[in-house]
C-alpha distance (Angstrom), angle and dihedral (degrees) to the residues before:
residue distance angle dihedral
V1 . . .
Q2 3.81 . .
L3 3.79 121.7 .
Q4 3.84 119.3 -161.8
A5 3.69 115.0 -166.4
S6 3.79 127.5 -175.0
G7 3.73 143.5 157.9
G8 3.76 106.6 74.5
G9 3.76 121.7 132.5
L10 3.79 145.8 109.8
A11 3.68 123.3 -36.7
Q12 3.84 134.5 165.7
A13 3.75 121.8 -118.6
G14 3.75 109.4 -80.3
G15 3.71 92.0 26.3
S16 3.71 132.9 112.5
L17 3.82 140.9 -118.5
T18 3.82 132.6 177.6
L19 3.74 121.7 -146.1
S20 3.79 122.1 -161.9
C21 3.84 133.5 -170.4
S22 3.68 127.0 -173.3
A23 3.85 123.0 -160.9
S24 3.77 121.9 -152.6
I25 3.90 92.8 -135.5
S26 3.81 137.3 80.3
M27 3.74 119.9 -91.7
I28 3.79 91.5 -118.3
S29 3.80 87.6 68.3
I30 3.93 92.6 53.7
N31 3.79 124.5 88.4
A32 3.70 95.2 176.7
M33 3.79 143.2 -8.1
G34 3.81 127.2 -160.7
W35 3.76 152.1 130.1
Y36 3.81 131.9 -94.5
R37 3.83 127.5 -178.9
Q38 3.68 133.1 -150.8
G39 3.82 129.4 -167.3
P40 3.74 128.6 -164.1
G41 3.73 113.2 -60.7
V42 3.79 95.1 -2.4
H43 3.72 133.3 101.1
R44 3.78 125.7 -102.5
D45 3.80 113.0 -85.8
L46 3.81 129.5 -161.6
V47 3.82 113.3 -108.4
A48 3.79 100.7 176.0
I49 3.77 136.7 -28.0
E50 3.83 133.8 -169.8
Y51 3.72 121.8 -155.2
S52 3.82 127.5 -145.9
D53 3.87 89.2 -108.1
G54 3.80 90.7 58.2
R55 3.80 99.1 -102.3
A56 3.76 116.8 137.1
N57 3.84 132.2 -164.8
Y58 3.71 126.3 -163.0
A59 3.77 133.4 -167.7
D60 3.81 110.3 -107.6
S61 3.81 91.2 -117.8
V62 3.76 93.9 61.5
K63 3.89 102.7 37.5
G64 3.74 111.1 128.9
R65 3.78 92.9 14.0
F66 3.79 105.0 61.4
T67 3.78 126.7 52.5
I68 3.81 124.8 -163.6
S69 3.82 120.3 -156.2
R70 3.72 143.6 157.0
D71 3.81 135.0 -141.5
S72 3.80 123.4 -110.5
A73 3.77 91.8 -95.3
G74 3.77 89.8 56.9
N75 3.75 97.8 -135.4
T76 3.76 102.0 92.2
V77 3.78 120.1 68.2
Y78 3.84 127.1 -162.9
L79 3.79 130.9 -161.2
Q80 3.73 113.1 -158.1
M81 3.80 108.7 -160.3
D82 3.78 117.1 -164.8
G83 3.73 129.2 169.7
L84 3.77 91.0 28.0
K85 3.91 117.5 -161.3
P86 3.77 128.7 -162.4
E87 3.82 88.8 -109.5
D88 3.85 90.0 63.9
T89 3.88 85.8 69.6
S90 3.75 103.9 119.8
V91 3.84 145.5 107.7
Y92 3.67 109.3 -81.2
Y93 3.77 122.8 -149.8
C94 3.70 129.8 -160.1
Y95 3.80 114.6 -131.9
V96 3.85 128.7 -163.0
D97 3.82 125.8 178.8
I98 3.73 108.8 -152.7
N99 3.90 122.5 -161.4
R100 3.80 101.6 -158.3
G101 3.69 148.5 27.3
I102 3.77 131.4 26.6
S103 3.80 91.7 -41.4
R104 3.66 94.4 53.9
G105 3.84 112.8 143.3
P106 3.80 130.5 31.8
N107 3.87 116.9 -14.1
W108 3.82 126.4 -172.3
G109 3.73 132.1 -154.3
Q110 3.77 125.7 -146.8
G111 3.73 114.6 -77.5
T112 3.64 123.3 -98.9
L113 3.78 120.9 -154.2
V114 3.81 122.6 -129.3
T115 3.77 118.8 -173.5
V116 3.81 120.3 -172.9
S117 3.84 114.5 -167.9
S118 3.74 122.8 -156.0
């Protein structure tokens, strides 16, 4: 599967950015789609994830500020980031959990850098 992520960039504190990630696979093959982030020298942490049944989980640090959603085809995931803080600066990775075929299991997109200035 191919994952194409976009939307990173520079924002000021309090501003907004939207990330998107499209998977080259049908929604019936997807268990979950989401976003993780990883700063220098630290492990990759969950930001937000949406499951095929519609449930969504968020990191405590982004609750109330970030919103995850998917398009009607179910294979593009968005992360609307509002009220950005400098501590949100990180490389964000798209994540897709696939339930069949040769790409079965966790799959990662290329990282997209988000920089928030104070």
